[in-house]
C-alpha positions, 0 to 999 in steps of 0.5 A: 500499499502506498502513501497517499499523495492528497492534501490530507484532511480534514477537509471542508466544503465552502460555497463561494457565492460571488462565483457559485462555486464550492472550494475545498479547504484543508489544513493547507488552505484552499484545495481546489475549486471542485464544483460549480453550483448551478443554480437550478441543481444546489442541493445536489453541488452541496451532496457533491462537495460534502462526499468529495470534502469526507474522501480522506476520513473515508480513506483512512477508515478504510484503510484501518479497517482493512488492518483488522479485517483483511486477516480474517477475511475468509475464515468463516466456516460458511463458504458463501459467507467466506467468499462474500468477505473475501469480495469485500476486502478486494472491493475495498483494496480496488477503491483505495487503488482509485482514490490514489490514482494507482492503477491495480496490480 
């Protein structure tokens, strides 16, 4: 697992009313203008900005969860449950690969 290169969280979405744009602010200041909020779709834009702002925390939580789950995934005596555990771990690892901008192995 490689080190993440994104701006460390926490991030917060800020609405800049003057140009109807959402900016994500992190510990090191503004990260980026990420969304142009169309007046007719403001609730969707707010939700998108909140999801993007939560991304560093979600990735960190997923990495920590995998540390606990990966070693025991597939140990279930029920074959179907074991297969589901392994598939879920693979999905989590694939999501983190996408988040880091890596290619899968």
